[in-house]
N, C-alpha and C positions, 0 to 999 in steps of 0.2 A: 560562714561568718569568720572573719579574720580575728585572731587573738590580738586585742588592742593593748595588752599590757607590755609585751616586748616581743622582739623577733626571736622566737624559740626554735622554729624550724630552720633547716638549712635555707640559705638565701633563695636558691632556685625554687624550692617547694613553696616558700612564702610568696614569692613573686608570682608563681603559677596560680595560687589561690587568689591573690590580689587581682590578677589580670581578669579573672572570671567574675569578680565582684562588681556591684554597681558603682558608679562614680562617687556617690555619696559615701559609701563604705570605704572606698579607696582613700578619699580625702580624710575621712575620720581617722583611719589607721595611720596614714602618713603623719598626721598632726601629733600623734602620740610618740613619734620617734625624734631623735636628735637629727640635725641636718646631715651629719655624717652617715647615720644609719639609713636615713631616707634616700640619700644619694646611692648607697649600695643597692638598696632594694629597687629603686627606679630604673637603674641601668639594666636590670633583668627584664623589664617590661617592654612591650612593643613600643616603637618610636612614637606612634600617634598617641598612645596612652600616656607616655612620658610628657609629651607636649601639652596635652589637655590638663593633666594634673598640675604641671608647673605653671601653666597660665591661669589656673583657677585658684591656686594658693595665694595668700597675701604676698605682696612684692618682697618684703623683707625676708620672709622664710624661704621663698623661692630662690632669692639671690644667695642665701646661705647654703642651700642645697647644691646649687650649681657651682658654688665655689669649691665644693668637695668632689665635683666630677673630675676624673682624670681627663687629660687632653684627648686621648683616643675615644673615650666615651662621649665627650662633647662633639667631636668630629663625626662619630658614627650617628649620633642623634640628628645633627644638623644636615648631614648628607642626605638623609632620608626624608627631609621636610621640603616643602615647596619654598621658593624664595620669599614669598610673603610671610610664611610661618617662621622662616629663619630670622627675618628682621624683627618679628614680634618677640621671639625668644631672646634675641640679642639685647633687648631692653632690660632683661633680667640677669644679664651676665656682667660681671665686673669689667670695667673698661680695659684694664691691662690684659686680662684673660681673653676678652673679646678680640683684642688686637692680635694675639697669638693664634687664636682659632681662625680668624679671617685669613691670616697668612697661610696656614696649612690647608685651608679650604681651596686655595688657589691651585693646589696640586691635583692632578687627575685622580679620581677616586680609585683607580686601579693601581696606584703607586704606594710606595712605602710611606710617603708623607702623610697619608690618611690613616695610618695605623699607629702613629707615635703616641706614647704616653710620657708625661713628665713627672709622674709619681715614682721617683727613682732616687737611690742613695748616691750622693756625690760628695767628694771631699777633696782637699788639697794634698799635694804630695808630701808636705812637711809634717802633716799630722801623724801622731804616733798611734800604734795599734790600740793601746789601752784607751786613748782619748776617743778613738772612733767607736770602739765597743760601748763605751759609756754614753756617747752621743746617740747611738742607735737605741740603747735601752731607755733613754730618757725622752726620746721624741714621741710626740702624740700623733704624728702623721701616719697614714696608712699607705703602704707602698704596693705597687702591682706585683713586684717580685723582690724577694730577699736573697736571691741566688748570687747576685753580683753587686759590687759597688764600683763606682767609676771615679777616676781621679782626674780632676780638671786643673788646667793652668789658670792663672789670674785672669786671662783674657777669654776664658770659657772654652778653650781648646781641650779636646780629649787627649790625655797623654798616657793613660794607663787604666787597667782594669784588674780586679782580682775577685775571686770567689769568697763567699762568707766562710767556707771551710778553710781556705788559705789564711784568712784573717784570724780565725780562732786558734789555729795551731802555731801562729807566729809569736815571736817574743813581744811582750808588752811594750818594750822600749824601741822597737824597730819602727822606722818611718815607712809610710806607704810607698815611698819612692824606692825602697830597698826590696820590696816584695811584690810590687805590681808587675803585671805583664804588659809590655809595651808593643809587642807584635800582635795587634788586635784584628779581629774580623769585624768589619763595619759595613755599612751600606749607606747609600745616598738617598735623600727623600724622593728623588725622581725615579728611582729604580722600580721596575715592575714588581708587584707584590708576589708574583710567582718566584722571583729571584730571592725574596725574603724567605719563602718556604724552603727553597733549596739550600740556602746557607744555614738555616737553623738545623735542617736535616743532615747536611753533609758534615758540619762541624759539631753536631750533637750539642747544641746550645739551647738554653731555656729562654734566653733573651739576646737581642741583637742591637748594639748601639747604632744610632743614626747620626751621621755627621754631614755637615755642609762644608766641604774642604776639610778642615780639622775641627771646626766649631761643633761642639756637642749640642744636639737638638733634643735628644731623648732616646728612648729605647722602644723596641717592638717585642712584646712578650709572646711566648709560645701559645698561650691560651687564645690570644687575639688571632694568631695565625690559624688556629684550629677553626675559629669562626669563619675566617676567609676561605679556608679549604672547603668547608661545608657550603658556603655561599657559591663558590666557584663550581662545585660539583652540581648543585641544584640548577645553576644557570646552564651548564653544559648539557644536563639531562633534558632540560626544556628546549634548548636550541636543537639538540639532536632529534627531537620530536617535531621540529619545524614550527616552533612558537617562540615569541619573545619572552624572556624571563619575567616572572611576577616580582614586584617590589615588596609585596606584603604577603603574609600567610594566606593560603588558598581560601580558607573560610571567611577571611576578612577582606577579600578582594571582591569588588562589585562585579556583577554580570557584565555590565557595559565595559569595564576595564579589561576583563578576560576576553571579551569579543574583540576589542581593539588590539590586544596583544596577538591574537590568532589570525585575524582576517587578512592582514597584509601578506603573511607567509602563505596562507591558503590560496589567495588570489595569485600570488607569484607561482605557486605550484600548479594552479589551475591553468595558467597561461603556458607554463612549461609542458604540462601534460598534453595541451592542445597540439604541441609539436609532434607528439607520438601519433595523434590522430592524423596529422598531415602526412606523416611517413606512411601510415597504412593506406591512406587515400592514394598516395603516389604509386604504391605497389598493388593497387586494386586489381589490375589486369593479371599480375603474377598470381595472386591468390585465386582469381577466377579460373585460371588454367590448372592450378594444382591446389584443390581445396584442402587436401591433407596438411598443407603447410600451416593452416590456421590452428590446428590442434595443439601445436607446440609453441605458439607465441607466449602464453602465460608461463610455461616452463622455462623458456630461455630468458625472457626479460626478468623473471623472478630470480633466476640464478645469477644474472649479472648484478642486479641490485643487492642481493644478499652478499655476494663476494665483495662488492665495493664497501658495504657497511661494515663488514668484518675488518677490512683493511683500515678504514678511517677510524674506527673505534680503537683499534690497537695503536695506531700511529698518533692520534690525538692524545692519548694517555702518555705515550712515550715523550711527546713534545712537552706536555705539561710537567713531567718529571725531570725534564732537562736531559733525557737520554738521547734525544734526537735534536739536532740543530740544523740550520739552513745549509751549513757546509757538508752535511751528511746526505744531501739530496741524491747524489749518484749511488751511494751505498744503499739507501732506502729503495731506490728504483730497481737496482740490481737484485736485491733480496726479494722484493715483491713480485718482480717478473719471474724469478725462479720458482717462488712458491705458487704463483699463478699458473706457471707451466705445468707443475705437478698436479695442481688442482684441476686444471683444464683437461689433462689426460684422463684423470679419474672420472670426472663428470661426463666427459665425452663417451667413455666406455659405458657408463650407466645410461646415457641418453641413447646410445646405439642399441643397447639391450631393450630399453623401453620401447623404442620405435619398432624394433623387430617383433616384439610381443604384440604390439597393436596391429601388426600386419600391414604396414603402409608401404612396404617395398624397400629393398636394399638401397635404392638411390636416395629416397627421401630420408631414410635412416642415416645415411652418410652425411646428408646435408645438415641434419639436426646435430649429429655428433661433431662435425667440423665447426659449425656455428657456435655450439656450446663452448668448444675449446677456445675459439677466437674471442668470444664475448667475455669469458673469464679473464683472459690475458688483458684485453682492452680495459675492463673494469678495474683490474689490479693497477694498471698504469695510471689511470685517471685518479683513482682513490689515493694513490701514493703521492701524486704530485700536487693535487689541489690543496691539501692542508698546508704544505710547505709554501706554496705560492701565496696563500692567504696570510700565512705568518710573515712572509716577506713584505706584504702590503700592510702589515700591522692590523689585520682583521682577525677575528676569532675563528680558528679552524673548525670549531664545533659546528658552525653553521652549514658546513658542507656534508655533514653526516646524514644518516637515515634517509628521509624523504628526498633530499636534494640529489644525493648520489643516485638513488633509485630512479628518480625522474629523468636525470640526464642519461643514465645508462639505458633506460627504456627505449628512448628514441634512437640512440646510436646503435643499440643492440639489434633493433629491428632492421636498420640499414645493413648491418653485417649479415644478419640472417638471410635477407632477401638477395643480397649480393652473392652470397655463397650459393643460394638456390638457383639463381639465374646462370651462374657459371657452370654448376654441375648438371643441372637439368636442361641446359640449353634452351632456356625460356627467353622469348623476345622481350 
């Protein structure tokens, strides 16, 4: 049961208890809070829970609560709702706020425009340090960050920024124009959110101003970026497993939706794996003449798939961190071919030893060793190029990982294996 007197636990803990409560208890608890407190708590809840609570509360109180939502919280909530539910919620949002929200909803959900908050300190360049400090003390507004304040021109252009620390150590009589930093790190609302992460990391910032030209739109805070990184990581892990990302927590996702998220990729992989069967059928006569070749098929195609997965996992991470760009394609290819060459030699020697131990004869052992070397090189090349090609096509490189690389290398690896066998064993 939630303590209905006041929010005494940390917000996250209170929200966690509230999420697990029945709807009747949730509503009863929310009604004991002020609109500001309710907004803080609700933003920690699942999006569907927020929607249901806000639509069940009386119209006046719901509007008050939504008026205390920061822009980024409103955007996050609406982004995860269906168009029908979005329109229902808009009936409970102030017209001016709704206009701003609709504007930013037009940006792609993977861009900086979807992360903007407008709960931020802004002042004019003429204001004195003491005036600003007094204004901050007297305000009843809650801000997403108090690390920086932003200086705006009369037309709303961003002309400067300074940290709270710089403000506090400045002379009371100094104007903001005298102490503000004008050479600022900014980002546009159209920028990919991965770029936001990199800028915050590279410049060691806790917040990043968003501008359209010079016009100040708001900021993106570090804590929101942490949420993005967690979401991106979850999506990449699911894609690397050959499934579409889930939009809701696992236990709250229906069986039917999980089925829909998985079936497309499984069918795609099924069709692709059928190609492997076609290759085997094509070389049936070769297998009939030298049955021993069959023993090493799992070993070789497994080696190729594992090699490719290692490359893509490393490379996708490097791309996400901005360490590798499209212009680095030749450097990446050279590096991976070199590594593949070394790995190929090592695995070829192990394959040779394994074959000799099994007593299949030196000729077949040589076939297995050479094929292993070639497959590792081939897998390294494909796994190095595909993520960069997909990045160029503005597709998510994570989709080529795991099952996809394995499936592709299975078929092509068999072709390499049987081609080497036919050449060395002089099979028709």
